[in-house]
C-alpha positions in Angstrom: 0.0 0.0 0.0 1.3 3.5 -0.9 1.6 5.8 2.1 -0.3 9.1 2.1 1.7 12.2 1.1 2.2 14.4 4.2 0.5 17.8 3.9 0.2 19.4 7.4 2.4 20.0 10.4 0.6 17.1 12.2 1.4 14.8 9.2 5.1 15.5 9.5 5.0 15.2 13.3 3.7 11.7 12.9 6.5 10.9 10.4 9.1 12.3 12.8 7.7 10.3 15.7 8.1 7.1 13.7 11.6 7.9 12.5 13.3 9.4 15.6 14.5 7.6 18.8 12.0 8.6 21.4 14.3 10.8 23.4 15.0 12.9 20.4 11.4 13.2 19.3 10.4 14.2 22.8 13.2 16.7 23.0 11.6 18.6 20.1 8.0 17.8 20.9 7.9 18.4 24.6 7.6 21.4 26.8 8.1 22.5 30.4 6.1 21.2 33.4 2.7 19.9 32.5 3.1 21.4 29.0 0.0 23.7 29.5 1.7 26.8 28.1 2.8 24.8 25.1 -0.8 23.7 24.4 -2.1 27.2 25.1 0.1 28.6 22.4 -1.6 26.5 19.8 -5.1 26.9 21.2 -4.8 30.7 21.4 -4.3 31.1 17.7 -7.1 28.6 16.9 -9.6 30.7 18.9 -9.0 33.7 16.6 -11.8 33.7 14.0 -11.3 35.4 10.7 -13.6 37.6 8.6 -14.4 36.2 5.2 -15.1 38.9 2.7 -16.7 38.5 -0.8 -17.0 40.5 -4.0 -13.7 42.3 -3.5 -10.9 42.7 -6.1 -8.3 40.3 -4.8 -6.3 40.0 -8.0 -2.5 40.0 -7.6 -2.2 38.9 -3.9 1.4 39.6 -2.8 3.0 37.9 0.3 6.5 39.2 0.0 7.9 41.4 2.8 11.1 42.1 4.8 12.1 40.7 8.2 14.8 42.6 10.0 15.7 44.1 6.7 16.0 40.8 4.8 13.7 40.0 1.9 11.3 37.2 2.6 8.9 35.5 0.1 6.3 35.5 2.9 6.5 36.6 6.6 8.1 33.5 8.1 11.6 32.7 9.4 12.9 29.4 10.7 13.4 29.7 14.4 16.6 28.5 16.1 16.3 24.9 17.4 19.2 23.1 19.1 20.5 19.6 18.2 18.8 19.6 14.8 21.7 17.7 13.3 20.5 14.8 15.5 17.1 14.9 13.9 18.4 14.5 10.3 21.8 14.0 8.7 23.6 17.5 8.9 20.1 18.8 9.6 20.9 22.5 10.0 22.6 22.6 6.6 19.5 20.8 5.0 17.2 23.3 6.6 19.3 26.3 5.5 19.1 25.1 1.9 15.4 24.7 2.2 14.9 28.2 3.6 17.1 29.6 0.8 15.1 27.8 -1.9 11.8 29.1 -0.4 13.2 32.6 0.1 13.0 33.1 3.9 15.5 33.5 6.7 17.0 30.5 8.6 18.3 30.9 12.1 21.2 28.7 13.3 21.2 27.8 17.0 24.3 28.3 19.1 23.9 24.6 20.0 23.3 23.4 16.4 25.3 20.4 15.3 26.4 22.1 12.1 28.6 25.1 12.6 28.5 28.7 11.2 30.8 28.0 8.3 29.0 24.7 7.3 25.7 26.5 7.1 27.1 29.4 5.2 28.5 26.9 2.6 25.2 25.1 2.4 23.3 28.3 1.4 25.9 30.6 -0.1 23.4 32.8 -1.9 21.7 34.1 1.3 22.7 35.8 4.5 21.3 33.8 7.4 20.6 34.6 11.1 22.5 33.3 14.2 21.0 32.8 17.6 23.1 33.4 20.7 22.8 33.3 24.5 24.5 35.5 27.0 27.0 33.1 28.4 29.1 33.6 31.6 32.2 33.8 29.5 31.8 37.3 27.8 35.0 36.8 25.9 33.5 33.8 24.2 30.3 35.8 23.4 32.5 38.5 21.8 34.4 35.8 19.8 31.1 34.2 18.6 29.9 37.6 17.4 33.1 38.1 15.4 32.9 34.6 14.0 29.3 35.0 13.0 30.1 38.2 11.1 33.0 36.6 9.3 30.6 33.8 8.3 28.2 36.2 6.6 25.7 36.6 9.4 24.2 40.1 9.7 21.4 39.4 12.1 21.8 38.1 15.6 18.8 36.6 17.5 19.7 37.0 21.1 17.7 34.7 23.4 16.9 36.4 26.7 14.5 34.0 28.5 17.0 31.3 29.5 18.8 32.1 32.8 18.4 28.4 33.3 16.6 25.6 31.4 13.0 24.9 32.2 11.9 21.7 33.9 11.2 19.3 31.0 9.8 16.0 32.4 9.9 14.1 29.1 13.7 14.6 28.9 14.0 13.3 32.5 11.8 10.2 31.7 13.9 9.4 28.7 17.3 9.8 30.5 18.3 12.7 28.3 21.1 14.8 29.9 21.5 12.4 32.8 24.6 10.5 33.8 24.7 6.8 34.9 24.2 3.4 33.4 20.3 3.3 33.4 19.8 6.5 31.3 22.4 5.3 28.8 20.8 1.9 28.5 17.4 3.5 28.1 18.7 5.8 25.3 20.5 2.9 23.6 17.3 0.8 23.5 15.5 3.7 21.9 18.3 4.2 19.3 18.4 0.6 18.4 14.6 0.6 17.7 15.3 3.1 14.9 17.9 1.3 12.6 17.4 3.7 9.7 18.2 6.6 12.0 21.3 4.8 13.3 22.7 4.5 9.8 21.6 7.8 8.3 22.1 10.1 11.2 24.0 8.2 13.8 26.8 7.0 11.5 26.6 9.1 8.3 25.7 12.3 10.1 28.9 12.6 12.2 30.5 14.5 13.7 27.9 15.0 16.5 29.2 18.1 18.3 28.2 21.7 18.6 29.8 22.9 15.4 29.9 26.6 16.2 31.3 26.0 19.7 33.9 23.4 18.7 36.9 25.8 18.3 36.0 27.6 21.4 35.5 24.6 23.7 38.6 22.5 23.0 38.1 20.3 26.1 34.8 18.9 24.7 35.1 15.7 22.8 31.5 14.4 22.8 28.0 15.8 22.7 27.4 15.2 26.4 30.6 17.2 27.2 29.3 20.1 25.1 25.9 19.9 26.8 27.4 20.0 30.3 29.6 22.9 29.3 26.7 24.9 27.8 24.4 24.2 30.8 27.1 25.6 33.1 27.4 28.7 31.0 23.8 29.9 31.4 24.1 33.2 33.3 21.3 34.2 35.8 23.0 37.5 36.4 22.3 39.0 33.0 20.5 42.4 32.9 19.6 44.9 30.2 23.1 46.5 30.6 24.5 43.3 29.2 22.3 43.7 26.1 23.9 47.2 25.8 27.3 45.5 25.9 26.2 43.3 22.9 24.8 46.3 21.0 28.2 48.0 21.3 29.9 45.0 19.7 27.4 44.0 17.0 27.1 46.3 14.0 24.3 44.2 12.3 20.7 43.8 13.2 19.9 42.7 16.8 16.7 40.8 17.6 15.8 39.9 21.2 13.9 36.7 21.5 11.8 35.8 24.6 9.9 38.9 25.5 6.4 38.4 27.0 5.8 41.6 29.0 5.2 45.1 27.6 7.5 46.6 30.2 10.3 44.3 29.1 9.6 45.2 25.5 10.2 48.8 26.3 13.4 48.0 28.1 14.5 45.8 25.1 14.1 48.7 22.7 15.8 51.1 25.0 18.8 48.6 25.2 19.2 48.9 21.4 17.1 46.0 20.0 16.1 46.5 16.3 13.3 43.9 16.7 11.7 41.7 19.3 10.4 38.2 19.1 7.4 37.8 21.4 8.1 34.3 22.7 7.7 31.9 25.6 10.3 29.6 24.2 7.6 27.3 22.7 6.3 26.6 26.2 9.7 25.1 27.2 10.6 27.5 30.0 7.9 28.7 32.4 4.8 26.5 32.3 1.9 28.7 33.1 3.3 31.7 31.2 0.9 33.5 28.8 0.3 32.2 25.3 2.1 34.5 22.8 -1.1 35.4 21.0 -2.5 36.8 24.2 0.3 39.2 24.9 1.3 40.1 21.3 -1.3 43.0 20.9 -0.2 44.7 24.1 3.4 44.6 23.1 2.7 45.9 19.6 0.8 48.8 21.2 3.7 49.7 23.4 6.7 49.4 21.0 5.4 48.6 17.5 6.3 52.1 16.3 9.8 51.9 17.6 10.9 48.3 16.6 9.7 45.4 14.5 7.7 42.9 16.5 7.8 39.2 15.5 6.2 36.3 17.3 6.6 32.6 17.7 4.9 29.8 19.7 2.2 27.5 18.5 2.0 28.6 14.9 1.0 25.6 12.9 -0.2 26.8 9.5 -0.3 29.6 7.0 -3.6 30.6 8.5 -1.9 31.1 11.9 0.6 33.3 10.1 -2.3 35.5 8.9 -3.7 35.6 12.5 -0.3 36.7 13.8 -0.2 39.5 11.3 -3.7 40.5 12.1 -2.6 41.0 15.8 0.2 43.3 14.7 3.2 41.1 14.2 5.5 41.9 11.3 6.2 38.2 10.8 6.6 34.9 12.6 9.3 32.5 13.6 8.5 28.7 13.6 10.4 26.0 15.3 8.8 22.6 15.9 7.0 22.4 12.5 10.1 22.7 10.3 12.0 20.2 12.6 9.1 17.7 12.2 9.3 18.1 8.5 13.1 17.8 8.4 13.0 14.6 10.6 10.2 13.2 8.5 11.5 13.9 5.0 14.6 15.9 5.1 15.2 19.1 3.1 12.3 18.0 0.7 9.9 17.9 3.7 10.9 21.4 4.9 10.4 22.8 1.4 7.0 21.1 1.0 5.7 22.2 4.3 6.8 25.8 3.8 5.2 25.7 0.3 1.9 24.6 1.8 2.1 27.4 4.4 2.8 29.9 1.7 -0.2 28.8 -0.3 -2.4 28.7 2.8 -1.4 32.3 3.6 -2.1 33.4 0.0 -5.5 31.7 0.0 -6.4 33.1 3.4 -5.6 36.6 2.2 -7.6 36.1 -0.9 -10.7 34.9 1.0 -10.3 37.7 3.6 -10.2 40.3 0.9 -6.6 41.6 1.3 -3.9 41.7 -1.2 -0.8 42.8 0.7 0.6 41.4 3.9 1.2 45.0 5.2 -2.5 45.6 5.1 -3.5 42.7 7.3 -4.7 44.0 10.6 -7.3 43.6 13.4 -10.1 44.5 11.0 -9.6 41.0 9.5 -10.5 39.2 12.7 -14.1 38.2 13.5 -15.7 40.3 16.2 -17.4 38.5 19.1 
């Protein structure tokens, strides 16, 4: 029997679940605590009804825009996700090629398996974004900024909501990030249950290290060493003055990702941010935090005239992209959906999913009676 062709985010999620060892699937799929904020992110977008309009001239619908000054075929960027090179062979490079083909930005995580130079070589025709944390070693942060610039990066996405990792129970249950024989045996059993992954990613996808950190962490020889080092580098003392320190050293665009409060949004702009990403880390940090769709309008109202406002968290379709624009976002970042597609069908899967979302956005605009993404606003949401 011929398998159905995947079409939606849920289709690719099902594929990823079948192809990945459980601890890797749950690393992507899971959230903090009881995962209520993660679920609320998705539900909050779904509750926003749209106004369907008729008998309007909707010839020539245009979805193109700019995000942080970079051209985008539609208002979507691939968000940074760690360990993607464990989800597919040299996964970050595959995703960067897919983003280039579609015409949208790709963001490489600090803890990506592929390094800055490898991703630059994979998509030589496009400048890409790089995500960075404020680490305890400020000299290392400065060195990463210089290395990113040399690799062609002109936009830094600085994650500000991670003074320490959230409590993620799925990872604990799967033995991820834990020492000892029992967790290792548990992960080994899960790996051996996915022989295709073992060959394609486990063997052919080496080396498995944080490529962008490798030259800066010479003592690390294995992925667990890198993880332990990074976990020890998260800095709970970071304040807005540290963002000013980054701004002084970075001459490109600076996006701050992880803002959920309007007062913090004002502080971020005052610290020199060119754009904000309204984000609760995909529900992976504080379980019980507000869904991003709930806080987005308030943040746009406070800082939307001073900086670009983007949003992530729970966006699962091109229709959700429309909803985010209607609430005032300039564009969206997406994380889990593109990783599901990558794990399920590689670069081809990412291209196909993004093409579907692009078409969904175009069709939604047409049926809502709007022809330019810049004209989408609250007037396109259904009134209670």
